C-alpha positions as CSV (number, residue, x, y, z in Angstrom):
1,X,101.8,369.5,27.7
2,X,104.0,366.9,26.1
3,X,107.0,367.9,23.9
4,X,105.1,367.0,20.8
5,X,102.3,369.4,21.6
6,X,104.3,372.6,22.0
7,X,106.5,374.7,19.7
8,X,109.0,377.4,20.9
9,X,108.9,380.3,18.4
10,X,112.3,381.5,17.3
11,X,114.1,378.5,18.7
12,X,112.5,375.3,17.4
13,X,112.9,374.3,13.8
14,X,109.7,375.0,11.8
15,X,108.5,372.9,8.9
16,X,105.4,373.2,6.7
17,X,103.7,370.4,8.6
18,X,104.5,371.9,12.0
19,X,103.2,375.3,10.8
20,X,99.9,373.7,9.7
21,X,99.6,371.9,13.0
22,X,100.0,375.1,14.9
23,X,97.3,376.7,12.7
24,X,95.0,373.8,13.3
25,X,95.5,373.9,17.1
26,X,97.2,370.5,17.2
27,X,100.4,372.2,18.5
28,X,100.6,375.2,20.8
29,X,103.2,377.9,19.9
30,X,104.8,379.8,22.8
31,X,107.7,382.1,23.7
32,X,110.2,380.5,26.1
33,X,112.0,382.7,28.7
34,X,115.1,382.4,26.6
35,X,113.3,383.6,23.5
36,X,111.7,386.5,25.5
37,X,115.1,387.5,26.7
38,X,116.5,387.6,23.1
39,X,113.6,389.6,21.9
40,X,113.8,392.1,24.8
41,X,117.5,392.6,24.2
42,X,116.9,393.5,20.6
43,X,114.0,395.9,21.3
44,X,116.2,397.7,23.9
45,X,118.9,398.2,21.2
46,X,116.2,399.8,18.9
47,X,115.0,402.1,21.7
48,X,118.5,403.4,22.2
49,X,119.0,403.9,18.5
50,X,115.7,405.8,18.2
51,X,116.9,408.5,20.6
52,X,120.4,408.7,19.2
53,X,121.8,410.9,16.4
54,X,122.9,407.9,14.4
55,X,120.7,407.5,11.3
56,X,119.4,403.9,11.0
57,X,116.9,403.1,8.3
58,X,113.3,402.7,9.4
59,X,114.0,403.5,13.0
60,X,114.7,407.2,12.8
61,X,114.4,407.7,9.1
62,X,111.6,407.5,6.6
63,X,111.0,404.5,4.3
64,X,111.9,403.6,0.8
65,X,112.9,406.7,-1.2
66,X,112.4,408.7,2.0
67,X,115.3,406.9,3.7
68,X,117.3,410.2,4.0
69,X,114.5,412.0,5.9
70,X,115.3,412.0,9.6
71,X,112.5,411.4,12.1
72,X,112.6,412.9,15.6
73,X,112.5,410.7,18.6
74,X,109.1,412.0,19.5
75,X,107.7,410.9,16.1
76,X,109.2,407.4,15.8
77,X,106.1,405.7,17.3
78,X,103.8,407.7,15.0
79,X,106.0,406.7,12.1
80,X,105.4,403.0,12.8
81,X,101.6,403.4,13.0
82,X,101.6,405.4,9.7
83,X,103.5,402.7,7.8
84,X,100.8,400.2,8.6
85,X,98.1,402.6,7.5
86,X,99.8,403.8,4.3
87,X,100.9,400.3,3.2
88,X,97.6,398.5,3.7
89,X,96.7,398.9,0.0
90,X,95.7,395.4,-0.9
91,X,92.8,394.6,-3.2
92,X,90.7,391.6,-4.2
93,X,89.0,388.9,-2.3
94,X,90.4,387.9,1.1
95,X,92.9,385.0,1.2
96,X,91.8,381.8,2.9
97,X,91.7,382.0,6.7
98,X,94.2,379.2,7.0
99,X,96.8,381.2,5.0
100,X,96.2,384.3,7.1
101,X,96.9,382.1,10.2
102,X,100.0,380.7,8.6
103,X,101.2,384.2,7.9
104,X,100.9,384.9,11.7
105,X,102.8,381.7,12.6
106,X,105.6,382.3,10.1
107,X,106.0,386.0,11.2
108,X,106.2,384.9,14.8
109,X,108.9,382.4,14.0
110,X,110.9,385.1,12.2
111,X,110.5,387.9,14.7
112,X,111.1,385.7,17.8
113,X,114.7,385.1,16.7
114,X,115.6,388.4,18.2
115,X,117.0,390.4,15.3
116,X,114.1,392.6,14.5
117,X,113.7,395.0,17.5
118,X,110.1,393.8,18.1
119,X,108.7,394.0,21.6
120,X,107.6,390.9,23.6
121,X,104.2,392.4,24.1
122,X,103.6,392.7,20.4
123,X,104.5,389.0,19.9
124,X,102.2,388.1,22.7
125,X,99.3,390.0,21.1
126,X,100.0,388.1,17.8
127,X,99.8,384.8,19.7
128,X,96.5,386.0,21.3
129,X,94.9,386.6,17.9
130,X,95.9,383.0,16.8
131,X,94.7,381.4,20.0
132,X,91.4,383.4,20.1
133,X,90.6,382.4,16.5
134,X,90.4,386.0,15.4
135,X,92.2,386.0,12.0
136,X,93.0,389.2,10.2
137,X,91.4,389.7,6.8
138,X,94.1,390.0,4.1
139,X,93.3,390.8,0.4
140,X,94.9,388.6,-2.2
141,X,96.5,391.2,-4.4
142,X,99.0,394.0,-4.0
143,X,102.3,392.4,-3.2
144,X,105.3,392.5,-5.6
145,X,107.3,390.3,-3.3
146,X,110.3,392.6,-2.9
147,X,110.6,394.7,0.3
148,X,108.7,391.8,1.7
149,X,105.0,391.3,1.2
150,X,104.3,394.9,2.3
151,X,100.6,395.3,1.5
152,X,99.3,391.9,2.7
153,X,101.4,392.1,5.9
154,X,100.1,395.6,6.6
155,X,96.6,394.2,6.4
156,X,97.6,391.3,8.6
157,X,98.8,393.7,11.4
158,X,96.3,396.5,11.2
159,X,94.4,394.7,14.0
160,X,97.3,395.1,16.3
161,X,96.6,398.8,16.4
162,X,92.8,398.3,16.5
163,X,92.2,398.8,12.7
164,X,91.2,396.5,9.9
165,X,88.9,393.5,10.0
166,X,89.1,389.9,11.3
167,X,87.4,386.6,10.6
168,X,85.8,385.7,13.9
169,X,83.2,383.0,14.7
170,X,82.3,382.6,11.0
171,X,81.8,386.4,10.5
172,X,83.9,389.3,9.4
173,X,83.9,392.0,12.0
174,X,85.8,395.2,12.8
175,X,88.9,394.8,14.9
176,X,87.6,397.5,17.2
177,X,84.5,395.5,18.1
178,X,86.7,392.4,18.8
179,X,89.0,394.3,21.1
180,X,86.0,395.9,22.9
181,X,84.4,392.4,23.4
182,X,87.6,391.1,25.0
183,X,88.4,394.2,27.0
184,X,91.6,395.0,25.2
185,X,93.2,398.2,24.0
186,X,95.0,398.6,20.6
187,X,98.8,398.4,20.9
188,X,101.0,401.5,20.6
189,X,103.8,400.4,18.4
190,X,107.4,401.0,19.4
191,X,110.3,402.2,17.2
192,X,110.8,400.0,14.1
193,X,107.9,397.7,15.0
194,X,105.7,398.6,12.1
195,X,108.6,398.1,9.7
196,X,109.6,394.8,11.3
197,X,106.0,393.6,10.9
198,X,105.6,394.3,7.2
199,X,109.1,393.5,5.9
200,X,109.2,389.8,5.2
201,X,108.1,387.0,2.9
202,X,105.3,385.6,5.0
203,X,102.6,386.0,2.4
204,X,104.7,384.1,-0.2
205,X,105.8,381.6,2.3
206,X,102.4,380.9,3.8
207,X,101.1,380.1,0.3
208,X,104.2,378.0,-0.3
209,X,103.3,375.9,2.8
210,X,100.0,375.1,1.2
211,X,101.6,374.4,-2.2
212,X,104.0,371.9,-0.5
213,X,101.1,370.2,1.4
214,X,98.7,370.0,-1.5
215,X,101.3,369.1,-4.2
216,X,102.6,366.3,-2.0
217,X,99.0,364.8,-2.0
218,X,98.7,365.4,-5.8
219,X,101.9,363.5,-6.5
220,X,100.9,360.6,-4.3
221,X,97.4,360.5,-5.8
222,X,98.7,360.7,-9.3
223,X,100.9,357.6,-8.8
224,X,97.9,355.7,-7.4
225,X,95.5,356.8,-10.1
226,X,98.0,356.3,-13.0
227,X,98.6,352.7,-11.7
228,X,94.8,352.2,-11.8
229,X,94.8,353.3,-15.4
230,X,97.6,350.9,-16.2
231,X,95.4,348.2,-14.8
232,X,92.3,349.4,-16.7
233,X,94.1,349.7,-20.0
234,X,96.3,346.6,-19.6
235,X,99.5,348.5,-19.7
236,X,102.9,346.9,-19.4
237,X,104.8,346.5,-16.1
238,X,108.2,346.6,-17.8
239,X,108.7,350.4,-17.9
240,X,108.8,350.3,-14.1
241,X,111.4,347.6,-13.7
242,X,114.0,348.4,-11.1
243,X,117.0,347.6,-13.3
244,X,115.8,350.1,-16.0
245,X,115.7,352.9,-13.5
246,X,119.2,352.2,-12.1
247,X,120.5,353.2,-15.5
248,X,119.0,356.7,-15.0
249,X,118.8,356.9,-11.3
250,X,117.0,360.2,-10.5
251,X,115.9,359.5,-6.9
252,X,112.3,360.8,-7.5
253,X,111.9,358.7,-10.7
254,X,113.1,355.6,-8.8
255,X,110.6,356.4,-6.0
256,X,107.7,356.6,-8.5
257,X,108.7,353.4,-10.3
258,X,109.0,351.6,-7.0
259,X,105.5,352.8,-6.0
260,X,103.9,351.7,-9.3
261,X,105.5,348.2,-9.0
262,X,104.1,348.0,-5.5
263,X,100.6,349.0,-6.6
264,X,100.6,346.4,-9.5
265,X,102.0,343.6,-7.3
266,X,99.7,340.5,-7.3
267,X,97.4,341.9,-9.9
268,X,95.2,339.3,-11.6
269,X,94.5,341.8,-14.4
270,X,98.2,342.3,-15.1
271,X,98.8,338.5,-15.1
272,X,96.0,337.9,-17.6
273,X,97.8,339.7,-20.4
274,X,101.5,338.9,-19.5
275,X,102.1,337.2,-22.9
276,X,100.3,339.6,-25.1
277,X,101.8,340.8,-28.4
278,X,101.8,344.5,-27.6
279,X,105.3,345.9,-27.7
280,X,105.0,349.2,-25.9
281,X,102.5,351.6,-24.4
282,X,101.9,355.3,-25.2
283,X,104.1,357.7,-23.3
284,X,101.4,358.7,-20.8
285,X,101.6,355.2,-19.4
286,X,105.2,354.2,-20.2
287,X,106.8,357.4,-19.0
288,X,105.0,357.8,-15.7
289,X,108.2,357.6,-13.6
290,X,110.0,360.1,-15.7
291,X,107.2,362.7,-15.7
292,X,105.8,362.2,-12.2
293,X,109.4,361.9,-11.0
294,X,110.5,365.2,-12.5
295,X,107.5,366.9,-10.8
296,X,108.4,365.2,-7.5
297,X,111.9,366.6,-7.9
298,X,110.5,370.1,-8.2
299,X,108.4,369.5,-5.1
300,X,111.5,368.5,-3.2
301,X,113.3,371.6,-4.4
302,X,110.5,373.8,-3.1
303,X,110.2,372.0,0.2
304,X,113.9,372.4,0.9
305,X,113.8,376.1,0.0
306,X,110.7,376.7,2.1
307,X,112.2,375.1,5.2
308,X,115.2,377.5,4.9
309,X,112.7,380.4,4.5
310,X,110.6,379.4,7.5
311,X,113.5,379.5,9.8
312,X,115.1,382.7,8.5
313,X,115.0,386.4,9.4
314,X,113.5,388.2,6.4
315,X,113.1,391.7,7.9
316,X,115.0,394.9,7.4
317,X,117.1,396.4,8.9
318,X,118.5,393.5,10.9
319,X,119.6,394.4,14.4
320,X,122.7,392.6,15.7
321,X,123.7,395.1,18.4
322,X,124.1,398.8,19.2
323,X,127.0,399.1,16.7
324,X,125.8,396.8,14.0
325,X,122.5,397.2,12.1
326,X,122.4,396.0,8.5
327,X,120.0,397.3,5.9
328,X,120.1,394.4,3.4
329,X,117.8,392.4,1.2
330,X,116.7,389.4,3.2
331,X,113.1,390.4,2.4
332,X,113.4,389.8,-1.3
333,X,111.1,387.0,-2.5
334,X,113.3,385.6,-5.3
335,X,114.5,382.5,-3.4
336,X,110.9,381.3,-3.1
337,X,109.5,382.9,-6.3
338,X,111.7,380.7,-8.6
339,X,111.0,377.3,-7.0
340,X,107.3,378.3,-6.8
341,X,107.2,378.9,-10.5
342,X,109.0,375.6,-11.0
343,X,106.4,373.8,-8.8
344,X,103.6,375.5,-10.7
345,X,105.0,374.0,-13.9
346,X,105.6,370.6,-12.2
347,X,102.0,370.5,-11.0
348,X,100.6,371.5,-14.5
349,X,102.5,368.6,-16.0
350,X,100.9,366.1,-13.7
351,X,97.6,367.4,-15.0
352,X,98.7,367.4,-18.6
353,X,99.8,363.7,-18.6
354,X,96.7,362.7,-16.6
355,X,94.5,364.3,-19.3
356,X,96.3,362.2,-21.9
357,X,95.6,359.0,-19.9
358,X,91.9,360.0,-19.7
359,X,91.9,360.3,-23.5
360,X,93.5,356.9,-23.9
361,X,90.8,355.3,-21.7
362,X,88.1,356.5,-24.2
363,X,89.7,355.1,-27.4
364,X,88.5,351.6,-27.1
365,X,91.8,350.0,-27.9
366,X,92.0,347.8,-24.8
367,X,90.4,344.3,-25.1
368,X,87.2,344.2,-23.1
369,X,87.1,348.0,-22.4
370,X,84.6,349.6,-24.7
371,X,85.0,352.9,-26.6
372,X,84.0,355.9,-24.4
373,X,83.9,353.5,-21.4
374,X,80.3,352.4,-22.1
375,X,79.0,349.3,-24.0
376,X,76.1,350.9,-25.8
377,X,77.3,354.2,-27.4
378,X,75.5,356.2,-30.1
379,X,72.4,356.7,-28.1
380,X,74.8,357.2,-25.2
381,X,77.8,359.6,-25.3
382,X,79.5,357.7,-22.5
383,X,82.5,359.4,-20.9
384,X,83.2,361.5,-24.0
385,X,82.5,364.9,-22.6
386,X,84.2,364.2,-19.3
387,X,87.5,364.5,-21.1
388,X,86.5,367.9,-22.5
389,X,86.6,369.1,-18.9
390,X,90.0,367.7,-18.2
391,X,91.3,369.2,-21.5
392,X,89.9,372.6,-20.5
393,X,91.6,372.4,-17.1
394,X,94.9,371.2,-18.6
395,X,94.8,374.1,-21.1
396,X,94.0,376.6,-18.4
397,X,97.0,375.4,-16.5
398,X,99.3,375.9,-19.4
399,X,98.2,379.5,-19.6
400,X,99.1,379.9,-15.9
401,X,102.6,378.5,-16.3
402,X,104.3,381.7,-17.4
403,X,106.7,382.3,-14.6
404,X,105.7,385.4,-12.6
405,X,109.3,385.7,-11.4
406,X,110.4,386.4,-15.0
407,X,108.7,389.8,-14.6
408,X,109.8,392.8,-12.6
409,X,108.3,396.3,-12.4
410,X,110.2,399.0,-10.5
411,X,108.4,400.5,-7.4
412,X,109.1,403.0,-4.6
413,X,110.4,405.7,-7.0
414,X,113.1,403.3,-8.2
415,X,114.5,402.4,-4.8
416,X,112.9,398.9,-5.2
417,X,114.0,398.5,-8.8
418,X,113.9,394.7,-9.0
419,X,111.1,392.8,-7.5
420,X,110.3,389.1,-7.4
421,X,106.6,388.9,-8.0
422,X,106.7,385.9,-5.8
423,X,103.3,386.5,-4.4
424,X,101.8,386.0,-7.8
425,X,104.0,382.9,-8.3
426,X,102.6,381.5,-5.0
427,X,98.9,382.3,-5.7
428,X,99.2,380.9,-9.3
429,X,100.8,377.7,-8.1
430,X,97.8,377.0,-5.8
431,X,95.4,377.8,-8.6
432,X,97.1,375.2,-10.9
433,X,97.2,372.6,-8.1
434,X,93.5,373.1,-7.6
435,X,92.9,372.4,-11.3
436,X,95.1,369.3,-11.2
437,X,93.2,367.9,-8.3
438,X,90.1,368.1,-10.5
439,X,91.9,366.5,-13.5
440,X,93.1,363.6,-11.2
441,X,89.5,363.2,-9.9
442,X,88.3,362.8,-13.4
443,X,91.0,360.3,-14.2
444,X,90.1,358.3,-11.1
445,X,86.4,358.4,-12.3
446,X,87.5,356.9,-15.7
447,X,90.0,354.4,-14.3
448,X,87.5,352.9,-12.0
449,X,85.1,352.4,-14.9
450,X,87.8,350.8,-17.0
451,X,88.8,348.4,-14.2
452,X,85.2,347.2,-13.9
453,X,85.3,345.7,-17.4
454,X,88.0,343.2,-16.3
455,X,85.9,341.6,-13.6
456,X,86.0,339.1,-12.1
457,X,89.8,339.7,-12.4
458,X,91.1,342.0,-9.6
459,X,93.9,344.6,-9.6
460,X,96.6,344.5,-7.0
461,X,95.6,344.6,-3.3
462,X,96.2,348.3,-2.8
463,X,94.5,349.3,-6.0
464,X,91.6,346.9,-5.3
465,X,91.0,348.7,-2.0
466,X,91.1,352.1,-3.7
467,X,88.7,350.9,-6.4
468,X,86.3,349.4,-3.8
469,X,86.4,352.7,-1.9
470,X,85.5,354.7,-5.1
471,X,82.6,352.3,-5.7
472,X,81.2,353.1,-2.2
473,X,80.3,356.6,-3.5
474,X,80.3,356.3,-7.3
475,X,78.4,353.5,-9.1
476,X,79.4,351.9,-12.4
477,X,76.8,352.8,-15.1
478,X,76.0,351.8,-18.6
479,X,73.8,354.6,-19.8
480,X,74.1,358.4,-19.8
481,X,73.4,360.0,-16.5
482,X,74.3,363.3,-14.8
483,X,78.1,363.2,-14.6
484,X,79.2,366.3,-12.7
485,X,78.1,365.1,-9.2
486,X,80.1,361.9,-9.7
487,X,83.0,363.9,-10.9
488,X,82.8,366.1,-7.8
489,X,82.8,363.0,-5.6
490,X,85.9,361.7,-7.3
491,X,87.6,365.1,-7.1
492,X,86.8,365.3,-3.4
493,X,88.4,361.9,-2.8
494,X,91.6,363.3,-4.4
495,X,91.5,366.7,-2.8
496,X,90.9,365.5,0.7
497,X,93.6,362.8,0.4
498,X,91.1,360.0,0.9
499,X,92.5,357.7,-1.8
500,X,96.1,358.2,-0.5
501,X,94.8,357.3,3.0
502,X,93.2,354.1,1.7
503,X,96.3,353.1,-0.2
504,X,98.6,353.8,2.8
505,X,96.3,351.8,5.2
506,X,96.5,348.7,2.9
507,X,100.2,349.2,2.2
508,X,100.9,349.2,6.0
509,X,99.3,345.7,6.3
510,X,101.5,344.3,3.5
511,X,104.9,345.2,5.2
């Protein structure tokens, strides 16, 4: 295999894109001999501690408030199996298979660094599950994001000991049946292994990987679609002038303004109203760089925090050597919970301003663009009710923007007296992003209709290509028809990154 096709767990630097590529089978993750040596060394330290008289949390003591209860050497292995069983208390629908796979990848990266006391054979079995396509079933709810994502990680690793369920060949089956089919026995966990497996932020971080991926697409799509709306509503180019943004040079704002200028370049529609008497546009057009830019800044913040997290050891206790084991708080989800809540708000604002532009497109205040985006209204309602849906989605998002990380409920009889609720931050952010993808799809639907009324004048080359692409699947129409199927087509174009791909392809030819 070439270097681009392999990833060395515990040694190579992991990013969100690499993690997704490993999940999708584009890159193969493995354990190098150097990594195996580090992992073996750490597991030997744990084995020695387990038979010693020295009390070390989770190795020869109980867990949480039971940390003062000593466990005999003979029972240390049973202790690790018990923790998986007792902590697998998740409820709700299963998370997406891709997120479960991401959890495995991220946990491998953390454990393979050699500070957790995990055994090599346990990591090998985790890799086997990934490569076989047998993905553990993990319920959505049950983590408070403090001592790690205890409940979801317990469900993730029940299959190691032959319990729980897995997604396999488009079915959900018992792990016992899977192992039997492949002639494998359940693992017998060694000292500390159960604790190492379930302490960590991999549920939060796996969701954050998807947030980073999908929000990046949302931001790029929003810039393209908003530029289309500027074309359709004959907005001004001046708010995107480079000199203006040098006076308030937030890097992300500058990026957005630069992109909008690029999209509008060479537009016949923009040239046709260059000398009009209109002084300024409503904020949803004029302030695109400031609003989209602020959301992009939040995305950058999350991306940077996530990359630190993906390459960190988030388990407890951390094993340095025979004389130094530290029971600390690297499992606490707060470093991701806060930026995830920030990203959730940032995504919601992209939808909020998009809904305002949709509303603008219906007002009939642009020469040549009829009210409700249809010439004969009265008998026809036009695009009126389309905006009701975007308004409903934008409102729903506002209700989801309360920061989960602002809450904390003590658990574990007060031992875990401050928790991050980062798992809720993460799930909520993805829910908001999904709503925003729908709002942007609706804006794309409306912007394409508005641009049609300026024919034969054309928008800039990039936007003309996007508009043409939209028209391959969604026709212009002048009388009321079923809307939801066209809306779904437009939403799919946004969600799957299709319009970004079209824009990028044209942009590459212009360089």
